Backbone bond lengths (Angstrom), bond angles and torsions (degrees), N, CA, C in turn:
res aa  C-N    CA-C-N  psi(-1)  N-CA   C-N-CA  omega(-1)  CA-C   N-CA-C  phi
1 M - - - 1.456 - - 1.518 109.18 -
2 G 1.333 116.70 134.56 1.450 120.71 177.66 1.521 112.28 -63.32
3 Y 1.344 116.13 154.72 1.462 119.39 -174.69 1.535 111.65 -63.82
4 L 1.337 117.40 -41.87 1.462 119.77 -178.78 1.521 110.71 -66.47
5 E 1.323 117.04 -41.70 1.464 120.34 178.78 1.526 110.66 -59.71
6 A 1.336 116.02 -43.05 1.466 120.14 179.26 1.525 111.27 -66.02
7 A 1.339 117.22 -38.37 1.463 120.85 179.10 1.523 111.17 -64.82
8 R 1.309 116.08 -39.28 1.470 119.92 178.35 1.530 110.88 -67.14
9 L 1.317 116.40 -40.02 1.459 119.37 178.14 1.523 110.64 -65.53
10 Q 1.325 117.25 -40.32 1.466 120.38 175.42 1.520 111.37 -59.05
11 Q 1.342 115.99 -44.71 1.457 119.72 -179.03 1.526 110.93 -60.69
12 A 1.337 116.24 -43.11 1.465 119.83 179.65 1.524 110.47 -63.20
13 L 1.331 117.12 -44.24 1.459 120.63 178.74 1.526 111.65 -66.06
14 L 1.343 116.76 -36.99 1.465 121.36 178.56 1.525 110.35 -58.69
15 V 1.329 116.67 -47.55 1.462 120.98 -179.84 1.521 110.58 -63.24
16 E 1.335 116.24 -43.31 1.459 120.20 -179.42 1.530 111.40 -66.79
17 R 1.334 117.07 -36.50 1.470 119.75 179.57 1.515 110.59 -71.00
18 Q 1.328 118.15 -39.29 1.459 120.77 177.29 1.517 111.11 -60.49
19 A 1.332 116.52 -33.08 1.466 121.68 -179.87 1.529 112.06 -86.12
20 G 1.335 117.14 -4.45 1.449 120.35 179.12 1.512 115.06 76.51
21 R 1.339 116.30 18.80 1.471 119.27 -176.96 1.529 113.02 -93.02
22 V 1.326 117.47 -12.57 1.465 120.95 174.98 1.525 107.85 -133.78
23 P 1.327 117.91 156.33 1.471 120.79 178.11 1.526 110.89 -81.79
24 D 1.326 115.91 176.05 1.465 120.33 171.91 1.529 108.42 -54.71
25 T 1.340 115.76 136.46 1.463 121.33 -172.55 1.516 109.95 -138.59
26 F 1.330 116.05 140.12 1.463 121.67 171.30 1.521 108.39 -118.13
27 L 1.324 115.93 125.37 1.457 121.51 172.77 1.521 107.62 -90.56
28 L 1.325 117.65 119.09 1.461 122.52 177.95 1.518 107.45 -111.28
29 L 1.345 116.26 115.26 1.457 119.73 -171.58 1.520 111.19 -151.61
30 E 1.318 114.35 -176.81 1.462 123.05 -179.04 1.522 107.66 -132.96
31 H 1.329 116.87 139.97 1.463 122.14 -179.85 1.529 111.18 -109.11
32 P 1.324 117.07 154.57 1.468 119.34 162.72 1.527 107.87 -67.59
33 P 1.339 119.81 173.57 1.470 120.08 -177.25 1.532 112.30 -57.71
34 V 1.326 115.23 123.10 1.464 122.16 -175.61 1.523 109.01 -143.41
35 I 1.323 116.75 136.80 1.459 122.17 168.60 1.515 107.25 -109.46
36 T 1.329 116.25 129.21 1.460 120.13 179.77 1.520 110.03 -118.16
37 M 1.313 114.84 143.97 1.462 121.87 -178.87 1.525 108.73 -118.06
38 G 1.334 115.86 119.05 1.446 120.59 179.78 1.520 112.12 -80.54
39 R 1.322 115.23 -177.74 1.474 120.05 -177.79 1.524 111.98 -63.44
40 G 1.336 117.20 -25.13 1.463 120.19 179.96 1.510 113.07 -101.71
41 A 1.336 117.48 19.16 1.464 120.79 -173.68 1.527 112.24 -72.94
42 H 1.336 114.77 149.42 1.451 122.94 173.21 1.521 107.51 -111.67
43 A 1.318 117.22 125.04 1.467 120.83 -176.06 1.515 112.05 -57.30
44 E 1.330 117.62 -31.88 1.468 120.32 -178.09 1.526 112.18 -70.62
45 H 1.319 117.94 -8.88 1.457 120.86 177.27 1.523 112.41 -83.03
46 V 1.333 117.55 -2.67 1.464 121.69 166.47 1.521 105.68 -92.75
47 L 1.321 117.36 109.15 1.462 122.47 -171.07 1.523 113.38 -92.57
48 A 1.316 117.25 -30.48 1.466 120.91 -174.78 1.525 111.40 -75.25
49 A 1.327 115.14 145.10 1.464 119.92 175.90 1.531 109.52 -69.94
50 R 1.322 115.43 153.34 1.465 119.48 179.76 1.518 111.26 -58.22
51 E 1.332 116.27 -35.20 1.468 119.68 -179.82 1.526 110.71 -63.95
52 T 1.331 116.21 -40.19 1.469 120.44 178.55 1.513 110.84 -62.49
53 L 1.327 116.09 -44.92 1.460 120.26 -179.83 1.522 111.28 -66.01
54 A 1.322 116.18 -41.57 1.465 120.09 -179.66 1.523 111.02 -62.69
55 Q 1.321 116.73 -41.55 1.461 120.45 179.58 1.527 111.93 -63.75
56 A 1.337 116.15 -30.49 1.465 120.71 179.41 1.519 112.08 -88.24
57 G 1.335 116.78 -1.18 1.455 120.09 -178.45 1.515 113.42 73.26
58 A 1.339 116.40 22.02 1.460 121.23 -178.28 1.528 111.16 -91.61
59 T 1.320 116.38 141.44 1.456 121.85 177.41 1.524 109.96 -115.17
60 V 1.323 116.10 159.55 1.467 122.29 179.99 1.521 108.36 -119.48
61 W 1.336 115.81 132.27 1.458 121.23 -175.96 1.518 111.33 -128.29
62 E 1.314 115.70 138.97 1.454 122.52 169.33 1.519 107.10 -91.28
63 T 1.335 116.48 126.81 1.458 120.13 -173.89 1.518 111.49 -119.91
64 T 1.324 114.65 178.12 1.458 120.65 -178.03 1.531 112.30 -109.33
65 R 1.328 117.05 9.09 1.466 119.49 177.78 1.525 109.96 -80.39
66 G 1.314 116.07 170.65 1.454 120.17 172.03 1.514 110.49 -79.20
67 G 1.320 116.41 167.98 1.455 120.68 174.22 1.509 114.66 99.04
68 D 1.324 115.13 -173.09 1.458 123.20 -173.05 1.532 109.67 -103.95
69 V 1.317 116.86 -134.92 1.465 121.94 -174.59 1.532 109.99 -95.90
70 T 1.335 116.59 136.06 1.456 120.93 176.23 1.523 109.72 -133.50
71 Y 1.337 113.70 164.06 1.470 121.12 176.15 1.520 109.16 -117.24
72 H 1.326 116.78 138.57 1.462 122.85 170.11 1.518 107.84 -124.72
73 G 1.325 116.27 147.87 1.454 118.17 177.86 1.508 112.06 -174.29
74 P 1.318 116.98 177.81 1.460 121.97 179.02 1.525 111.48 -53.60
75 G 1.326 115.98 138.92 1.452 120.52 -178.41 1.514 113.89 89.03
76 Q 1.319 116.73 3.05 1.461 121.36 179.25 1.525 108.63 -117.47
77 L 1.325 116.64 131.60 1.457 121.31 176.85 1.519 109.16 -87.76
78 V 1.327 116.04 114.94 1.461 122.09 178.28 1.524 108.22 -101.05
79 G 1.320 116.26 131.18 1.460 120.85 179.75 1.515 111.05 -123.91
80 Y 1.322 116.64 118.51 1.466 121.86 178.72 1.523 108.30 -107.27
81 G 1.337 116.18 118.72 1.460 121.00 -178.18 1.516 112.25 -97.80
82 I 1.323 115.98 122.90 1.468 122.12 172.97 1.519 105.54 -106.90
83 V 1.328 115.75 88.79 1.460 122.73 -167.94 1.527 109.53 -125.13
84 D 1.325 116.68 132.07 1.460 121.29 178.82 1.529 108.66 -86.11
85 L 1.323 116.33 106.04 1.463 120.50 -176.22 1.525 112.69 -70.58
86 R 1.318 117.84 -11.22 1.461 119.30 173.84 1.529 110.45 -63.99
87 E 1.331 116.06 -20.29 1.459 121.19 177.87 1.530 111.64 -103.45
88 H 1.331 116.23 5.01 1.467 120.81 -177.74 1.530 110.88 -137.25
89 G 1.327 116.34 43.56 1.450 120.66 170.73 1.515 117.20 89.69
90 R 1.359 118.23 -3.09 1.475 120.70 -179.54 1.525 111.90 50.61
91 D 1.325 115.88 46.26 1.463 120.22 -173.54 1.528 108.47 -144.97
92 V 1.346 116.50 108.25 1.462 120.17 -178.98 1.527 110.42 -66.18
93 G 1.331 117.67 -38.14 1.460 120.90 178.34 1.516 111.78 -60.25
94 R 1.318 116.45 -42.14 1.464 120.67 176.98 1.525 110.28 -63.18
95 Y 1.322 116.65 -40.31 1.466 120.61 178.72 1.527 110.88 -60.29
96 L 1.333 117.02 -43.23 1.467 120.49 177.97 1.525 111.33 -61.58
97 R 1.341 116.87 -43.10 1.463 119.86 179.63 1.533 111.03 -65.28
98 E 1.342 116.93 -34.43 1.465 119.99 179.55 1.525 110.93 -71.62
99 L 1.337 117.41 -36.88 1.467 119.11 173.41 1.526 110.04 -61.76
100 E 1.324 116.50 -44.30 1.467 120.06 177.01 1.524 110.64 -57.70
101 E 1.314 116.32 -44.17 1.460 119.90 -177.52 1.530 111.09 -62.10
102 A 1.326 117.53 -42.66 1.464 120.22 178.84 1.526 111.03 -62.97
103 L 1.328 116.97 -38.30 1.461 120.80 179.38 1.530 111.01 -71.80
104 I 1.312 117.47 -38.76 1.465 121.48 177.32 1.527 109.75 -61.51
105 R 1.321 116.99 -42.23 1.468 120.55 178.30 1.527 110.91 -67.13
106 T 1.325 116.32 -38.28 1.468 119.96 178.06 1.517 110.23 -61.39
107 L 1.324 117.29 -46.37 1.464 120.71 178.42 1.527 111.31 -63.95
108 G 1.328 116.24 -33.28 1.446 120.10 178.13 1.519 113.19 -61.92
109 E 1.316 116.82 -27.86 1.471 121.23 178.65 1.532 111.07 -63.80
110 Y 1.344 117.09 -21.05 1.457 121.34 -178.94 1.522 112.18 -106.04
111 G 1.347 114.87 16.26 1.453 120.17 172.86 1.515 115.39 87.56
112 F 1.334 117.98 14.67 1.460 120.37 -178.37 1.524 110.83 -102.94
113 T 1.308 116.19 138.70 1.458 121.27 172.46 1.518 107.47 -91.66
114 A 1.309 115.25 91.70 1.464 120.90 -178.33 1.524 109.79 -92.32
115 G 1.324 115.52 163.50 1.454 119.53 179.83 1.515 111.90 -163.12
116 R 1.319 115.12 -164.54 1.460 123.14 -178.83 1.524 109.14 -111.43
117 R 1.327 115.65 162.63 1.461 121.97 169.95 1.514 107.33 -125.48
118 A 1.331 116.29 133.30 1.461 121.50 -176.05 1.525 110.94 -55.90
119 G 1.316 116.25 127.67 1.453 122.01 176.51 1.508 115.16 77.00
120 M 1.344 117.63 4.09 1.462 121.65 -177.77 1.524 109.03 -129.81
121 T 1.314 116.38 93.08 1.455 121.09 -177.12 1.521 110.94 -59.75
122 G 1.330 116.46 138.17 1.460 121.23 178.72 1.511 111.11 140.09
123 A 1.326 115.71 -174.58 1.469 121.59 176.58 1.523 108.13 -117.95
124 W 1.309 115.63 132.93 1.459 122.54 -172.03 1.523 110.64 -125.46
125 V 1.332 116.04 147.23 1.460 122.56 167.45 1.518 105.73 -119.75
126 G 1.310 115.98 109.81 1.455 120.39 -172.10 1.522 109.69 63.94
127 E 1.330 116.34 -127.51 1.467 120.32 -178.84 1.528 111.71 -103.03
128 R 1.322 117.18 20.56 1.460 120.57 178.89 1.524 110.84 -119.48
129 K 1.308 114.62 137.36 1.457 120.82 -178.30 1.522 109.29 -87.03
130 V 1.328 116.12 129.11 1.458 121.68 -178.76 1.524 110.64 -109.44
131 A 1.310 117.38 -21.42 1.466 120.74 179.12 1.524 109.69 -143.68
132 A 1.326 115.45 132.18 1.465 122.20 177.03 1.528 109.40 -105.65
133 I 1.330 115.82 152.36 1.469 121.34 -178.69 1.521 108.65 -135.77
134 G 1.331 116.31 136.89 1.458 122.66 173.15 1.516 108.76 -155.73
135 V 1.318 117.55 125.39 1.464 120.85 -174.27 1.521 110.96 -133.52
136 R 1.308 114.62 171.25 1.458 122.35 167.02 1.513 106.98 -142.09
137 A 1.331 116.86 163.07 1.461 121.68 176.89 1.520 108.79 -136.20
138 E 1.309 116.38 136.78 1.457 123.28 178.70 1.517 108.10 -130.22
139 K 1.322 116.47 117.23 1.469 121.57 -175.25 1.524 110.23 53.17
140 W 1.330 115.32 40.70 1.453 125.83 176.26 1.525 114.15 74.48
141 V 1.324 119.09 2.01 1.460 120.48 177.10 1.523 108.63 -103.06
142 T 1.331 116.33 131.37 1.455 121.97 -173.94 1.527 112.64 -87.02
143 A 1.319 114.47 161.51 1.466 123.03 170.65 1.528 107.23 -147.19
144 H 1.339 115.85 176.74 1.464 122.26 -171.94 1.533 108.67 59.65
145 G 1.324 119.58 -161.03 1.450 117.56 -175.74 1.511 114.03 165.11
146 F 1.353 116.88 -120.58 1.468 120.38 -171.53 1.522 110.78 -130.00
147 A 1.343 114.34 162.50 1.463 122.30 174.49 1.521 107.35 -134.89
148 L 1.337 116.54 114.23 1.457 122.80 -177.72 1.528 109.04 -105.85
149 N 1.318 116.49 121.59 1.460 120.93 -178.37 1.525 110.23 -77.16
150 V 1.321 115.65 108.83 1.461 120.65 176.58 1.525 109.38 -92.29
151 D 1.313 117.43 -64.31 1.470 120.98 175.83 1.529 110.67 -150.97
152 P 1.336 118.04 55.30 1.461 119.93 177.69 1.528 110.65 -80.74
153 D 1.315 116.38 171.38 1.468 121.57 171.76 1.530 107.13 -76.02
154 L 1.320 116.33 103.26 1.466 119.58 -176.79 1.519 112.30 -65.57
155 G 1.339 117.26 -19.34 1.456 119.74 175.75 1.518 112.45 -63.16
156 H 1.316 116.97 -24.63 1.466 120.03 179.96 1.533 111.93 -68.35
157 F 1.323 116.70 -21.67 1.468 118.74 177.73 1.526 111.21 -70.55
158 E 1.332 117.12 -13.70 1.464 120.09 175.59 1.523 111.36 -74.10
159 W 1.319 116.92 -9.39 1.465 120.41 175.62 1.523 111.89 -70.93
160 I 1.343 116.56 -18.31 1.463 120.93 -172.82 1.530 110.35 -137.89
161 V 1.325 115.54 172.66 1.461 122.18 162.89 1.522 104.53 -97.80
162 P 1.327 118.50 99.50 1.469 120.66 -170.60 1.528 112.90 -57.68
163 C 1.321 115.61 119.09 1.466 122.25 179.43 1.529 111.87 57.38
164 G 1.338 116.76 19.96 1.449 121.17 -179.72 1.523 114.42 74.62
165 I 1.345 117.06 13.25 1.468 121.65 -176.06 1.521 109.25 -103.72
166 R 1.316 116.60 112.41 1.464 121.26 -177.89 1.530 112.73 -92.19
167 E 1.323 117.19 -26.60 1.466 119.48 -169.19 1.517 114.37 -84.74
168 Y 1.330 118.12 -9.33 1.455 120.43 -179.61 1.524 109.90 -126.63
169 G 1.335 115.93 155.63 1.449 120.83 -178.43 1.518 113.05 -97.92
170 V 1.323 115.10 -175.47 1.455 121.76 176.29 1.525 108.49 -120.49
171 A 1.316 115.02 157.11 1.458 121.64 177.86 1.517 108.10 -144.64
172 S 1.315 115.26 173.55 1.459 121.46 177.85 1.521 108.80 -134.70
173 I 1.310 116.20 165.96 1.461 119.43 174.33 1.522 109.47 -56.67
174 A 1.340 116.31 -43.73 1.468 120.20 -178.71 1.524 111.95 -62.55
175 S 1.341 117.80 -46.86 1.465 119.90 -176.93 1.523 110.99 -65.66
176 L 1.329 116.99 -36.98 1.465 120.18 179.49 1.526 111.18 -70.10
177 L 1.330 116.76 -39.66 1.462 119.91 177.05 1.524 111.12 -63.24
178 R 1.339 116.45 -42.47 1.468 120.29 -178.05 1.518 112.29 -69.89
179 E 1.341 117.26 -25.44 1.457 119.58 173.95 1.522 110.75 -66.24
180 R 1.301 117.03 -33.37 1.463 121.44 178.24 1.519 111.87 -78.31
181 D 1.345 114.94 -38.23 1.456 120.52 -176.68 1.518 107.96 -155.43
182 A 1.311 117.16 113.32 1.467 121.25 -176.62 1.515 112.62 -58.74
183 R 1.324 117.13 -21.49 1.465 120.76 -179.27 1.525 112.28 -103.22
184 A 1.327 116.59 15.24 1.465 120.66 -176.72 1.520 111.25 -61.43
185 R 1.331 115.25 144.36 1.469 120.01 174.89 1.519 109.14 -75.62
186 V 1.319 116.48 129.01 1.461 121.58 178.20 1.526 108.55 -96.45
187 P 1.319 118.34 125.56 1.461 119.96 -178.58 1.527 111.10 -67.46
188 S 1.311 116.00 151.59 1.458 121.23 176.80 1.524 109.69 -74.34
189 L 1.319 115.83 161.47 1.457 120.57 176.52 1.522 110.29 -60.70
190 E 1.336 116.58 -38.50 1.470 120.77 -179.55 1.528 110.57 -63.85
191 E 1.334 116.59 -39.21 1.466 119.74 178.82 1.521 110.63 -64.52
192 V 1.327 116.44 -46.27 1.462 119.85 -179.09 1.530 110.59 -65.61
193 A 1.324 117.17 -35.35 1.470 120.33 177.03 1.516 110.38 -61.12
194 E 1.324 117.27 -40.10 1.468 120.52 179.37 1.526 110.58 -67.03
195 V 1.333 117.46 -40.51 1.464 120.55 176.77 1.522 110.49 -64.06
196 A 1.329 116.88 -43.29 1.466 120.76 178.78 1.527 110.71 -63.60
197 R 1.339 116.99 -40.71 1.469 120.57 178.07 1.523 110.46 -56.91
198 K 1.326 116.25 -44.41 1.462 120.34 179.78 1.524 111.44 -60.18
199 H 1.325 116.80 -47.15 1.461 119.31 -175.48 1.529 112.48 -75.75
200 L 1.315 118.45 -32.47 1.469 119.64 172.94 1.523 109.95 -61.10
201 G 1.326 116.29 -42.21 1.463 119.80 177.98 1.513 112.20 -61.96
202 E 1.341 116.53 -43.07 1.463 120.74 -179.91 1.526 111.09 -63.51
203 V 1.326 116.13 -47.99 1.464 120.33 -174.60 1.525 111.61 -67.41
204 F 1.325 116.79 -40.94 1.467 119.88 -176.60 1.530 112.83 -92.99
205 G 1.320 117.65 -0.66 1.456 119.71 179.20 1.513 112.60 67.61
206 L 1.337 116.42 38.08 1.460 121.54 -176.79 1.522 110.03 -118.97
207 D 1.319 115.83 146.80 1.460 121.70 173.21 1.524 107.11 -93.84
208 L 1.333 115.87 83.82 1.460 120.99 -174.82 1.523 110.03 -84.10
209 R 1.302 116.74 124.74 1.466 121.93 175.23 1.517 108.36 -115.61
210 M 1.319 116.37 155.02 1.457 121.02 176.25 1.525 108.86 -75.28
211 S 1.319 117.18 137.63 1.467 120.70 179.74 1.516 109.97 -70.91
212 E 1.310 114.47 156.67 1.459 120.99 176.01 1.527 109.42 -81.59
213 P 1.350 118.00 152.84 1.474 120.12 177.44 1.525 111.15 -54.82
214 G 1.323 116.21 129.68 1.456 121.51 178.39 1.513 115.23 82.22
215 E 1.341 117.45 -2.04 1.463 120.19 -174.86 1.524 112.74 -63.14
216 L 1.330 116.84 -32.02 1.469 120.30 -177.37 1.529 112.69 -96.70
217 D 1.329 117.10 3.14 1.465 119.39 -175.10 1.525 112.51 -59.33
218 Q 1.325 116.94 -33.82 1.464 119.38 -176.55 1.524 111.94 -70.08
219 L 1.352 117.07 -10.42 1.460 120.72 -179.73 1.525 112.56 -91.24
220 A 1.336 117.58 -2.31 1.464 120.12 -179.05 1.523 110.20 -58.89
221 V 1.326 116.35 135.10 1.459 121.42 -179.36 1.523 109.57 -129.86
222 T 1.313 115.65 164.90 1.465 120.29 -178.77 1.522 111.63 -118.55
223 D 1.314 116.71 20.14 1.462 121.37 178.54 1.529 109.23 -57.51
224 P 1.349 118.95 118.74 1.462 120.18 -178.85 1.522 113.65 -72.04
225 A 1.334 117.65 -10.57 1.465 120.74 -179.67 1.531 108.90 -128.79
226 P 1.352 117.45 67.46 1.461 119.88 -176.37 1.515 112.09 -68.57
227 L 1.332 114.88 155.93 1.467 122.30 178.43 1.515 112.63 52.17
228 G 1.303 115.53 39.95 1.451 120.71 172.36 1.499 115.41 73.56
229 G 1.341 119.53 16.20 1.455 119.47 174.77 1.511 116.61 132.26
230 V 1.330 118.95 19.88 1.457 119.81 173.65 1.531 108.80 -59.86
231 K 1.331 116.80 130.67 1.472 118.03 -179.38 1.517 110.58 -147.47
232 Q 1.334 114.40 149.33 1.465 120.66 179.62 1.513 110.13 -81.63
233 L 1.338 115.06 132.47 1.468 120.36 179.18 1.526 111.02 -96.87
234 S 1.319 117.08 -33.92 1.462 120.25 177.88 1.513 109.28 -161.77
């Protein structure tokens, strides 16, 4: 799903959740190559030339989430949570820790001992980041979310300083599995999405089911400035 399409769908769900017309919802999807800049982003953390990005079909977006610069692309599971924090402790920090916990449990299903690093939101295996998190909340309802590296092109992370962190690297489920066994089976994005769905439900105390095809079509909107001002820079 394109980044703008996903942002518009989030905005529609955000409005519906604030009004109590839909339950807590997680969008689990995959993007084409995209660089996103959060509210705390530094332009110099986009390292690749515009020509390089254009040749790869990558776009750059200014977003309304917290955090610095991130990359999304094929092989990465992106999860956008539309969650009413009035029913989950009214605490954004707690929400971030719960997202981390669901991702740590998901990675554990593949034999990894994942964890946190002080002051660095996300899920880590050793000194490498496997999942990034950046959210916002409006009237206590969240948007944006996490990006879990399943089997993306890790070379694309060289286009940026991931989350503004220079001293540590990034990894994926696939790269970690292949380090253990070059012939290891790499799970599909759909498989990892199902595992993540299970653990998100456990952590947040929700009975999360997969939507039916076309179920969200009626929420499509044409707002040119979704999520309070997401816009394409290049």
